[in-house]
N, C-alpha and C positions, 0 to 999 in steps of 0.2 A: 439662340441667345447670343448676344454680343459679348466678346471677351478678348483680352489680350494675353499673349503668352510670350515671355522673354526668357531666354536661356543665357547663362554666363558660365565661364570657365573658372573653376577653383583648382587648387593643386590636386591632381589626380581625380577630378570629378567634373561633371556637367550638371549644373543646378538650373531647374526650370521653375519659374514663378508665374502663376496665372491670376489675372484680375478679372472678376466677373461683377460688374456694377449691380446687376439684378439678382445675384446669387443669394441663396438662403441656406438654412441648415440641412435641407434635403439635397443640395447640389453635390454631385460627385464628379471625380476627376480620374481619368486613366491616362497613362503615359507610355509611349513607345520610343525607344532609343533607335535612332537611324544613323547609319554611316553611309556616306554618299556612294561608295563603291560596293558595299556589301548589303545594303538594304536594312531591314528591321533586325536589330540584334537582340533586344530585350523588350519584354512587355510587362508593365505593371498595371494590373486591372484596377477597377474603381475603388477609390479611397475618398475619405473626407478631406484630406489635406490638399490645399491648393498650391503646394510646392513639393518638389521631389528631386532627389539627388541620384544620379547614375554614376558609379565609379568608372573611371577610364584607366586602361592600362596600355592600350596600343595606340600608336599615332594614327591620325585620320581626320576626316572632316565630318563633324557630327551635327545633328539637329534632333529635336524632340517633336513628335506628333502628339498633340494634346486633344483628348476627347472630354467635352463637358456635357454632363447629362443632368436634365432637370425635369420637373413635373409641373407644367404650367397650370394644369387643372387640379392640382392637389395630389396627395399620395395615392389616392384611389384611381386617378386618371392615367392616361398614357404618358410615357416619358418622351422627351425629345433630346436627341444627341447632336451636338455641333462639334466640328473638329477644325483644328488649325495646326500649322507647323511653324516652329521657331526658325529664325535665321540660322544658316550654316556657320559653324565656327571651326577653326583649325586647332587641333590638339597635338602637341609634341611633349612626350614625357620628359621631365627634368632628369638630369644626370644624377644617379644615386638615390632616386626617390623610391617610395614604397608602393608604387602604383600597381605592382603585380601581386601584392600581398593577398588580396581577396582570392585570386585564383589559386594561390598556394593553400589558403584555408580550405577551399573546396577540394583540392587535390588530396590533402591530408585526410579528409573525411571526418573531421571532428563532429561528434554528435552534439546536438543542443542539450543543455543541462535539463534535468528533471524539473518541470514547472511546479511551483507550489501554490499556484492560483489557477482557477479554471480559465480556459481560453477567453470566454466571454467577459471575464472580469478584468483582463489585463489592462485595458485602456483606462477604465475607471479607477483601478487601484493605483496606476501610475500617476494619474492626475491628483489623486489624494496625496500621494507621496510628495508631489511638487507643491501641494497646497497646505502642507503642515499636518498631515495625518499619516503616520509612519506604519505601513503594513510590512510585516516580515513573514507571516504565515497565515493561511486562509482562515484557520479556526481560532486565531487570537485577535482580539479587537485592536484597532490601530491606536497608536500613542500620539497625542498632540506633541509637536516639536517644531523647532526651527533648526535648519541644518547648521547655521552659523554657531549655535550654542549646544548642539547635540552632544549629550554625555553618552559615549559608547559603552560605559559600564552600567547603564541604567538597568534597574530591576522593574519590570512591567508585567502586569497581568497576574493571574493565578498560576501561570506557568513561566516564571521569570527565567528559568534555565533554558527552556525551549525558545523563548524570545531572544535570549542572548545568542544561542546557537545560530539562529537564522539571521540575526543582525550582523554578527561577525562574519558569517558566510557571504555577506553583501547580497542577500536576496533582493533588496530593493533595486540594485543595479540590474539584475536579471529582469525584473518586472518592467523597468524603464526601457531596456533594450528591446524587450518583446513588444512593448507598446509602439516603439518606433517602427518595428517591422510591420505592424498592423496599420499604422497611420501615415508613416513617412514624415512625421513631425520631428524636426531636428532638436527641438527643445527638450525632448525626452533624453536624448544622448548627451546634450550639454549638461543637464542636471545630473545624469549618471556619472559623468566625468567629475563634476564637483563633489558628488557623494564619495567617490573613490579617493579624491584628494583629501577630503576631510578625514576619512578613515586612515589614510597613510600618515597624516599629521598626528593623529591620535596614537596609532600603533608604534610610531617612531619615538614616542616620549615614554621612557620606562616609568616615570613617576605616575603616569596615568594607566598604563596597560600591563605592567609587570605582574599584577596580582589577579588578573582576569584569565582564568584557565581556558576560556573560549577563544581568545585572540589567536593563539596558535595551538588549539586543540586538534586532535586527529580529524574529527568529522568536519569541523568548521573550516579548517585549512583546505581540505580536499574539495569541499563545496565551493569555497571562495575561488580556487583556481579555475574550476569549471565556469563560474560566473564571469570571471575576468577574461577568460579565453573567449567566451560567448560575446561579451561586450566588445572585445578586440575585433572579432570577426564581423560583427554588425557594423562597427565603425568603419572597417575596411570596405565593406560592401557599400556603405553610404558615402565613401570618399572623404571621410572625416578623420582618417588615421594619419595625421600629420607626422612629420619626422619627430617633432618634440613629444607628441603624445605616444608615438611608437616607442621612443626611447624610454619614456617614463614607465610604460607598461612592461617593456622588456626587462628593465631592471627589477621591477616588482615581481615578475614571473620567475626570473633567475633566482631571486631570494627565496621564493616559495619552493622552487625545485630543489635547491640545496637543502632546505629544511626537510622536505619529504624524502629525500634520498638518504638522509641520516637515520640509521636504524635506531638510534636513541629516541627518536620521536615516533617510532613505528608501532602500530597496534597489531600484534599477531593474533591469529585465531579469532577474528572478529570482522563483521562486515565493514567496520570503519577502516580497517587496514586495506580491504579490497578497494574501497573508495580512494584511499591514499595512493595505491598503486595505479589505479586508473588515471588519476590526475597526473601522477609522475610520468606515465606513458605519454599522455597527451603533451605535456611540457617537453619531454625528451625529443619527441618528433618535431614539434614546432620550433624548438630552440636548437635542434640538431645536436642533441646530447645523447649519443648512442650508449654511453655508460649508464645514464639514467634509465634508458629503455631496457637494457639487459638486466639491471638490478631489479626493476619493477617486475619483469617477467619471471625472474627466479623466485621472488617472494610470492607472486601470484600462484605459482604451482604449489607451493606449500600451503597457501590459503585454501586452494581448492581441495587439497587432501584433507584439511581439517573441516572445511565447511560442509562436506558431504560424506556420509558413511558409505559402506559397501552397497547399500540399497539405493544409493544416489538420492537420499533424503537429506535435506538441509537440517543441520543440527541445532538451530537457534530457536526451536520451540514455537515457531510462529509461521503459519502458512503465508501470511502477508509478507513477512521478511524473506521467506523462502522464494517467493515470486520475485522480490526485489533483487536478491542475490543471484538468482538464475539470470535475470535480465542484465545485471551488472556484468557477469562473466560473458554472457552472450554479446553484449555491446562491445566489450573489450575484444572478444574474438573477431567481431566484424571489423573493428578498427584495425587490428593487426593484419587481418587478411587484406584490407584495402591498401595497406602499406607493405604488402608483399611478405609478411612473416608467416611461416607455416604453423606456428603455434596457434594462430587464429582459428584454423580449421579444427584443431583438436578441441579447443574450448567450445566451439559451436556444436560439435558432435556430442560432447559430454553434456552440455546443457539441454540438447534435444532429448536426451534420455532422462535427465533430472526433471524435466518439465512434466513428466507423467504424474508424479506425486501432486504437483500443483493442480492438475486437471481433476484428480480425485478429490482434492480438498476444496474444490469449487462446488457450491450447492447447485441444484438444478435451476435455480433462478439466476445463475450466472455470476453470483457474488461469492468471493472467497470466504471460507469459514472463519468466523471471528474467534480464533484460538490464540492464546498468548497475547502478544501486543499487536495483533492484527486489528485494524479498524475498518469499519464500514461507514456508509453514509446514512445519517438519520433519515428515516422516511423512505429510503430507496427499497423498492420491492423487487425490482428486476434489473439485471445488467443487460449488456448488448446481446442480441440474438445469437451471435457467433459464440459467445461465452456460455450460453445455455444449451448448446447442442450436445448430444451424447458423443463422447470421444472414443468410446469402445463398446462393443456388444457385451463385454463382461459385466456381471452384476456385483461382484465383490472383489476386493483387493486387500491384502494384509501385508504390512511391513513389520514383521515381528521384532527385528532389531531396533527399529525406530519407535515401536509401540503405537502403531496406528492400524485401525481396521476401518474400512469403508464399505458401504453398501449403497447401490443405486439400482432401482427397480427396472429402468429401461423398458417400460411398458406403456402402451398407448401412443397417441399421436403427438401430444404436447409434452416436450421434454421438461418444461418447468413444473409439470404436475407429478413428476416422479417422486417416489419415496427415497430419501437419502438419509444415511446414518453415519456418524463418526464416533468411534470409541478410541480413547487415548489413555496411555499409561507409560511412563518412563521418560528419561532424559539422560543426556551424556554431558551437557554443559548448561550453565544457568542463565545465559543470555536470553532475555525476553521470556523467561520461565515463570509461569503461574502455578499455583498449587492445584492443578487440574487433573491429577492422576486418577484413573478409574472413572473419569467423567465421560459423558456422551452427549451428542447433539442429534436432534431429529427434525427433519424437514419433510413435508408431504403436502400434496394437493395445492401447491403454489404458495405455501406459507411456512414460516419457521414456527415449530411447535415448542421444542425445548431448546433454549439458547444458552450460549456462553455469555456472561454478563459484560464482557468487554474489557477495555484497558484504561479509559479515562484520561490518561496522560502520565507524565513523569514527575509530577509534583510529589514531594514527600509529605503527604497529608493522609488524613483518615479515609478519604474516598479511595485514593490509590491503594492503601493498605487493604481495604475491603475487596477491591477488584482483583488484587493479586491472590487473595486467600482462597482456600478450598470452599468457603461459604458462598462464593460467587459462581460455583460450578455445579453441574448435575452429578453429584457424587454423594458419598456419606462422610459427614464430619463427626468428630468425637468431642463431646462436651462443648459444642458450639465454638470450637477453636480450629485454627488451621495447623499446618505443620511446616517444618523447615524444608526448603528446597536447595540446600547447600550442595556444593560439589562433593562433599563427603558422603552424601546420602543417596547417590545415584543407584546403588544396589538395593535400596529399600522399596523401590516402586518399579513396575514394569509389566510385561506380558509373560504369563506363565505357560500358556499353551493354547492351541486352537485346533478345530476340526471342522471341515466343510462337509456337511451331509447333503444328500440329494435335495432335500426340501427345507433345510435350515442350516445356519452357521452357529457354531459355538466357540466363543472366545473367552478365555479366563485371564483376568488381570489382577494385580495385587498392590496393596499399599501397606507397608510396615513402618512408615515414617512416624506414626504416632507412638509415643513411648508406651510400651506394655500392651499394645493392641495390634492384632493381625486382622486385616480387612482383605477379603477376597470377593471380587465381583465376577460371577459367571453371566455372560451376556449372550442371549439366544436371539438370533435374528431370523425371522421367517416372513419377509416382505412387510406387510402391514401389521404384523404381530411382533412385539418385542417382549422378551421375558428377562427379568433380572433376578438372580439369586445372589443376594448380598449377605455374606457370612462374616460375622464379627466375633472375635474372641479376645477377651481382655483379662488382665491380671486382677483388675479391681472393677467395681461398679462404675458404669459410665452411662451417659445418655448419647445414643447414636441417632443421628439425624440424616434421613435420606431426603435429598433435595431435588426439586424439579423447578427450574426457572422457565416461566412461560413467555413466549414471544409477545410483542406488543399487541398483536391482533387477536390473541387468544382470550376467551371469555369463559370463566368457570360458571357452569349452570347447575351443578350438583356437587356437594362436598360432604362426605362423612369420613369417619376414621378408616373405613374399609373400601370406599369407592369415591372417585372423583370423575366427573364428566366435564370435558372442555369443548366448547364450540370452536371449530376451526374457521374463524372469520366468516365470510359469506360463501364458503365452498360447498355447503350442504353436507359436510362431514363433521364428525365429532371424534374426540379421543377419550377413551375410557381407561382409567387406572384402577386396578383392583389389587388389594393387599390380601395375601393368603398365608403369610407366615405368622410370627409371634405378634401378640397384641401391640398395636401402635396407636399413637394419638396424632391427629392431623391439626396443623395450624396453617391457615391460609393468610398470607402476609401481602398486603398492598403497600408498595414502597412510598417513601416520602423523599423527594429530591433534596430536601434540606438536611437529611439525616443519613449518614453512611450506614449501609446495612442491607438486609434482605429486601427484595422487591425493587431493585434498581438495575438499569442497564445503561452502558455508555457505548455509543457507536463510534465515537472518535474523540480526539483531544478536546477537552472542555465541554463535553456533552453529557447530559444526564436525562434520563426519562424514567418514569415509574412503570413497573410491571408487577406481575403477581408471582410470588414464590410459594410452592407447596412444600411444607416441611413435616415429614412423618417422623415422630420420635419413638424410639424403642429404648427401654431402660434395663440395666442389669450388667452382669459381667460379660455377657455375650448374647447373641441372638441371630436370627436369620430373617431378612426381608425376602419374601417371594412375591414379586410384583409383576403383574401382567399388564401390558399396554397394548390396546387395540385401536386401530384407526377404522372407523365404521362409516359406511355410507348411509343414506337416508333410510334404507331398509334394515339397518343393523347388521349388514354383512361385512365381513373382514376378508380382504383379498389375501390369499396365500399362494402367491405365484400364479399358476394358471387356473386356480380354482378359488371359490369363495365359500365361506362357512359362516353361520349365524354366530354373532358375538355371544349371544346368550347360551350357546352350546359349549363354551369353554369350561373345562373341568380340571380340578387339581386333586391329586391323590396325595395326602400328607404322609402316608406311610412310605411310598416309593419316590416321593418328590417328582411326580410326573404330571405334565400338563397334556391334555388332549383337546383338540378342536377339529371338527370335521374328520378327515382321514389323517390328520397330522398328530403325531405323538412326540413329545419332547421330554425325555428323562433327564433331569437336571444333574444327577450325579454320575458322570461318565468320564472315562479316561480320555486324555487329550494328547496331541503331539506337542512335545516340549520344544520350544525354540532354542537356538544356539545361544551361547553366552553373549551378553550384550557387549558390543564394541564401544570404543571410546566415543 
């Protein structure tokens, strides 16, 4: 295929432009930077863009080798590649220029900011942003706009605060810079520069910005610094970081560094403060402000002490945020190590140990447990194979101070088929806290059976209130109400004791946050058998509701007040719930996404789906639920470790409160090991 390729020098860059008269949308271009004495210096493999920019820092004689690939017989045929080289040009860096800045970015080892859109979406979302559809977060619909008239105080979507957060963080700038890296189209960076200028004009006008808490909020300011640094690095790599642009960005970054360094703006004991320190560290290194670096390091050590307890479990009540904070500290450790700071190795070692909790909190399908404000992806059944693998031969782990118990069967050839359980009770701070004490989750045979109903988002509405409440968790609620999770009530919920027997585990948790009511759950775990003894004692008459929220793929095939059978998708297994305690009344509730309440699940921000909730009601001053849950194969057998027993052989002795099945005996009223006092 015939084409022409012309290169031209710009300040600190060599730009090549290719003209292909017979090119079409399938034509692709690759570019090699050549230096006459040193040969091939850099390679950029095939892109859609017919122009590309190589930053230059060293004097020399340069050219570009261009490869044009096309498919003459259509996309199903063979491709043909043609190559040419541009004329040689002599480059001498100007005195005092910023030509070496890209190499300095690489030397500092600045990480790319966390992306808020999937990689495959980056280019299309960036084009939307330039075409008048403003994306700031993947799960919030884009807003129609014109950059020239954009109101940065705008309230948009059902989640206006979330929209504001990511708008003020300049997430669109990140998306545009990422699209440039994928395509080489300079128009993305030009538009990002205009977007930044528009924000600077807005933020510099107190009459417009002074009443917006997100302009210089802890979270938004930290994210904005990372996005600005990323943009600066991409522009440097593209040879577009002129002296004027560098001066403008440096001044803006200096302003942000001074703000972040001021403790009056700092958020202690919170992941937002960690983000502030990370941003300040990056600025301190880039702008050569050692005082900022040292101040950020000192604050980070205090944040680490608060963020993790003595069990190295993150204290913000959400495994998803725990993963995020572990990665934050780990990334900070890597950055410090790259820049020769010994504190980096300490942080990396600490996070390697803290990561253990996150591995237990990941279900066998490779997806982190949806607890607290942790979100999942709607419709996603499995994560990456690496995340599904068994990380330890152990089958159980307990964190008594943190209030978590985990079980994973570790049996069979397919890890995603393992049985996994999580029991939760207790907290030491309220960040991302839901009323989920004494609740549990169950996963088995490749599917979620009993689920946490999710987080929905941070809007202050009836849906968010429901998902925060005890009603959205597999626990017992009193009079169809939730309870307070304030910092004053941390001693009213928690783990009371545990004991690991040879063939089953026994964990006791409690909740005394309901006024005048004492709730104790004894949780017995024996592989594919789970037994609950829920003991309620009240000062007055109440209705106590034992709740089970079924995963999206579960189907109720039998339901009576004493027994429920649930088909586990297409696995060939079923789950059977049997009630042996005081008389109860069952209500099977199918949710309505238009009405906040039972029978709903939210897998991420702005997502709702209908599920089924099983609600067993018991009335009186007190009472006891004795509930047996068996996972049964097609022959009605229940796996109990290395043996199996017929589900129909399960027996309960009401005098001794003892369950028997096969050779297994579980007496429900037994002494337990008491955990130590709960730490902060």
